[in-house]
TIRO-492974 format. One record per atom (N, C-alpha, C): residue in one letter; atom name; x, y, z; residue number from 1. Coordinates in nm, 4 decimals. Layout:
residues N
{site a CA {X Y Z} NUM}
...
//
This chain:
residues 62
{site m N {0.7660 -0.3773 0.7662} 1}
{site m CA {0.7278 -0.3335 0.6981} 1}
{site m C {0.7042 -0.2200 0.8553} 1}
{site n N {0.6702 -0.1121 0.8410} 2}
{site n CA {0.6859 0.0013 0.9645} 2}
{site n C {0.4732 -0.0152 0.9842} 2}
{site q N {0.4378 -0.0594 1.1150} 3}
{site q CA {0.3609 -0.0197 1.1537} 3}
{site q C {0.2853 0.1129 1.0863} 3}
{site g N {0.1596 0.0945 1.0431} 4}
{site g CA {0.0879 0.2172 0.9950} 4}
{site g C {0.1177 0.2307 0.8604} 4}
{site k N {0.2170 0.2340 0.7960} 5}
{site k CA {0.1800 0.2464 0.6617} 5}
{site k C {0.2059 0.1580 0.5669} 5}
{site y N {0.1125 0.1903 0.5146} 6}
{site y CA {0.0920 0.0863 0.4193} 6}
{site y C {0.1601 0.1140 0.2637} 6}
{site y N {0.1718 -0.0223 0.1758} 7}
{site y CA {0.1865 0.0165 0.0361} 7}
{site y C {0.0655 -0.0096 -0.0568} 7}
{site y N {0.1038 0.0838 -0.1723} 8}
{site y CA {-0.0210 0.0205 -0.2651} 8}
{site y C {0.0204 0.0311 -0.4099} 8}
{site e N {-0.0534 -0.0673 -0.4722} 9}
{site e CA {-0.0075 -0.0435 -0.6519} 9}
{site e C {-0.1320 0.0442 -0.7054} 9}
{site f N {-0.1314 0.0690 -0.8251} 10}
{site f CA {-0.2334 0.1313 -0.9065} 10}
{site f C {-0.2274 0.0636 -0.9954} 10}
{site n N {-0.3334 -0.0560 -1.0774} 11}
{site n CA {-0.2866 -0.1143 -1.1731} 11}
{site n C {-0.4354 -0.1611 -1.2598} 11}
{site h N {-0.3979 -0.0806 -1.3453} 12}
{site h CA {-0.5899 -0.1165 -1.4555} 12}
{site h C {-0.7195 -0.0468 -1.4093} 12}
{site g N {-0.6692 0.0219 -1.2794} 13}
{site g CA {-0.8106 0.0509 -1.2057} 13}
{site g C {-0.8640 0.0075 -1.1208} 13}
{site v N {-0.7056 -0.0690 -1.0575} 14}
{site v CA {-0.7484 -0.1478 -0.9043} 14}
{site v C {-0.6634 -0.1163 -0.8463} 14}
{site y N {-0.6723 -0.0836 -0.6569} 15}
{site y CA {-0.6120 -0.0322 -0.6230} 15}
{site y C {-0.5712 -0.1700 -0.5691} 15}
{site y N {-0.4370 -0.1909 -0.5691} 16}
{site y CA {-0.3720 -0.3456 -0.4842} 16}
{site y C {-0.3252 -0.3048 -0.3198} 16}
{site l N {-0.4210 -0.2882 -0.1938} 17}
{site l CA {-0.3123 -0.2555 -0.1037} 17}
{site l C {-0.2505 -0.3557 -0.0186} 17}
{site m N {-0.0974 -0.3606 0.0219} 18}
{site m CA {-0.0895 -0.4449 0.1322} 18}
{site m C {-0.0572 -0.4707 0.2511} 18}
{site l N {-0.1829 -0.5398 0.2751} 19}
{site l CA {-0.1507 -0.5556 0.4495} 19}
{site l C {-0.0750 -0.5638 0.5726} 19}
{site l N {-0.0489 -0.5619 0.6747} 20}
{site l CA {0.0359 -0.5450 0.7322} 20}
{site l C {0.0890 -0.6834 0.7573} 20}
{site d N {-0.0026 -0.7945 0.7243} 21}
{site d CA {0.0784 -0.9258 0.7595} 21}
{site d C {0.1123 -0.9654 0.6231} 21}
{site g N {0.1136 -0.9321 0.5206} 22}
{site g CA {0.1723 -0.9664 0.3557} 22}
{site g C {0.0829 -0.9293 0.2880} 22}
{site e N {-0.0580 -0.9580 0.2859} 23}
{site e CA {-0.1350 -1.0311 0.2159} 23}
{site e C {-0.1897 -0.9341 0.1411} 23}
{site f N {-0.2805 -0.9109 0.0815} 24}
{site f CA {-0.3271 -0.7813 -0.0349} 24}
{site f C {-0.4802 -0.7887 -0.0456} 24}
{site q N {-0.5350 -0.6795 -0.0632} 25}
{site q CA {-0.6489 -0.6534 -0.0458} 25}
{site q C {-0.6854 -0.5377 -0.1932} 25}
{site e N {-0.8309 -0.6080 -0.2353} 26}
{site e CA {-0.8338 -0.4915 -0.3731} 26}
{site e C {-0.9495 -0.4123 -0.3348} 26}
{site f N {-0.9088 -0.3065 -0.4331} 27}
{site f CA {-1.0320 -0.2205 -0.4248} 27}
{site f C {-1.0512 -0.1473 -0.5179} 27}
{site r N {-1.2011 -0.0829 -0.5598} 28}
{site r CA {-1.1578 -0.0129 -0.7044} 28}
{site r C {-1.1881 0.1268 -0.6677} 28}
{site s N {-1.1448 0.2100 -0.5323} 29}
{site s CA {-1.1494 0.3136 -0.5390} 29}
{site s C {-1.0646 0.3623 -0.4339} 29}
{site y N {-0.9559 0.4954 -0.4650} 30}
{site y CA {-0.9048 0.5482 -0.3339} 30}
{site y C {-0.9058 0.5406 -0.2153} 30}
{site q N {-1.0148 0.6110 -0.2371} 31}
{site q CA {-1.1404 0.6208 -0.1013} 31}
{site q C {-1.1963 0.4979 -0.0100} 31}
{site d N {-1.2195 0.4124 -0.1089} 32}
{site d CA {-1.2638 0.2785 -0.0272} 32}
{site d C {-1.1330 0.1894 0.0414} 32}
{site m N {-0.9745 0.2134 -0.0517} 33}
{site m CA {-0.9262 0.1718 0.0263} 33}
{site m C {-0.8594 0.2406 0.1475} 33}
{site v N {-0.8625 0.3527 0.1749} 34}
{site v CA {-0.8190 0.4467 0.3299} 34}
{site v C {-0.9121 0.4419 0.4109} 34}
{site s N {-1.0613 0.3831 0.3628} 35}
{site s CA {-1.1634 0.3766 0.4541} 35}
{site s C {-1.1367 0.2316 0.5148} 35}
{site f N {-1.0950 0.1526 0.4179} 36}
{site f CA {-1.0667 -0.0034 0.4802} 36}
{site f C {-0.9812 0.0054 0.6197} 36}
{site v N {-0.8950 0.0784 0.5932} 37}
{site v CA {-0.7433 0.0923 0.7244} 37}
{site v C {-0.8046 0.2601 0.8067} 37}
{site d N {-0.8663 0.1315 0.9458} 38}
{site d CA {-0.9018 0.2171 1.0464} 38}
{site d C {-0.8063 0.2680 1.1546} 38}
{site d N {-0.7392 0.3690 1.0702} 39}
{site d CA {-0.6623 0.4384 1.1764} 39}
{site d C {-0.5746 0.5562 1.0312} 39}
{site p N {-0.6616 0.6994 1.1070} 40}
{site p CA {-0.6338 0.7897 1.0546} 40}
{site p C {-0.5081 0.8754 1.0644} 40}
{site a N {-0.4469 0.7744 1.0655} 41}
{site a CA {-0.3079 0.8259 1.1124} 41}
{site a C {-0.2123 0.7848 1.0139} 41}
{site s N {-0.2444 0.6809 0.9635} 42}
{site s CA {-0.1892 0.6020 0.8233} 42}
{site s C {-0.1287 0.6336 0.7649} 42}
{site i N {0.0085 0.5530 0.7149} 43}
{site i CA {0.0452 0.6662 0.5796} 43}
{site i C {0.0653 0.5519 0.4207} 43}
{site f N {0.0239 0.6370 0.3365} 44}
{site f CA {-0.0556 0.5457 0.1761} 44}
{site f C {0.0567 0.5720 0.1413} 44}
{site v N {0.1440 0.4370 0.0499} 45}
{site v CA {0.2691 0.5092 -0.0327} 45}
{site v C {0.2296 0.4779 -0.1456} 45}
{site e N {0.2378 0.4660 -0.2401} 46}
{site e CA {0.2228 0.4502 -0.3771} 46}
{site e C {0.3057 0.3579 -0.4465} 46}
{site v N {0.3310 0.2314 -0.4900} 47}
{site v CA {0.4645 0.2200 -0.5018} 47}
{site v C {0.4892 0.1695 -0.6635} 47}
{site t N {0.5585 0.2072 -0.7350} 48}
{site t CA {0.5374 0.2559 -0.9173} 48}
{site t C {0.6616 0.1982 -0.9458} 48}
{site l N {0.7127 0.1993 -1.1046} 49}
{site l CA {0.8269 0.1070 -1.1326} 49}
{site l C {0.9068 0.2172 -1.1216} 49}
{site e N {0.9049 0.3421 -1.0845} 50}
{site e CA {1.0056 0.4490 -1.0727} 50}
{site e C {1.1141 0.3746 -0.8944} 50}
{site n N {0.9447 0.3409 -0.7767} 51}
{site n CA {1.0291 0.3850 -0.6532} 51}
{site n C {1.0629 0.2419 -0.5801} 51}
{site w N {0.9985 0.1007 -0.6986} 52}
{site w CA {0.9972 0.0427 -0.6102} 52}
{site w C {1.1322 -0.0384 -0.6030} 52}
{site h N {1.2421 -0.0590 -0.6432} 53}
{site h CA {1.3814 -0.0877 -0.6283} 53}
{site h C {1.4216 -0.0014 -0.4500} 53}
{site r N {1.4098 0.1173 -0.4811} 54}
{site r CA {1.4331 0.1983 -0.3375} 54}
{site r C {1.3265 0.1555 -0.2501} 54}
{site l N {1.2238 0.1412 -0.2387} 55}
{site l CA {1.1659 0.0898 -0.1269} 55}
{site l C {1.2115 -0.0446 -0.0704} 55}
{site y N {1.2430 -0.1823 -0.1748} 56}
{site y CA {1.2845 -0.2931 -0.1785} 56}
{site y C {1.3775 -0.2663 -0.0856} 56}
{site e N {1.4880 -0.1915 -0.1440} 57}
{site e CA {1.5716 -0.1928 -0.0471} 57}
{site e C {1.6005 -0.1529 0.0835} 57}
{site e N {1.5325 -0.0513 0.1027} 58}
{site e CA {1.4672 -0.0165 0.2229} 58}
{site e C {1.3819 -0.1312 0.3392} 58}
{site g N {1.3282 -0.2020 0.2513} 59}
{site g CA {1.2940 -0.2873 0.3424} 59}
{site g C {1.1379 -0.2846 0.3739} 59}
{site a N {1.0868 -0.2254 0.2717} 60}
{site a CA {0.9509 -0.2138 0.2667} 60}
{site a C {0.8685 -0.2831 0.2687} 60}
{site f N {0.8756 -0.4528 0.1955} 61}
{site f CA {0.7728 -0.5282 0.1399} 61}
{site f C {0.8434 -0.6749 0.2689} 61}
{site f N {0.9069 -0.6645 0.3920} 62}
{site f CA {0.9695 -0.7512 0.4442} 62}
{site f C {0.8667 -0.7549 0.5560} 62}
//
């Protein structure tokens, strides 16, 4: 996974952020999630059913 690029999923009102070490952190709002990451240059990519396979093939989850 690229440093500074964070992947997240929004499911049933909860944001699941995949941290750089592969662990997950849960948040109740998008703003809380973005505030948790202490780097204003970070990029957040939402993982959906439509893009999961492409992201996986690109190595996003390794």
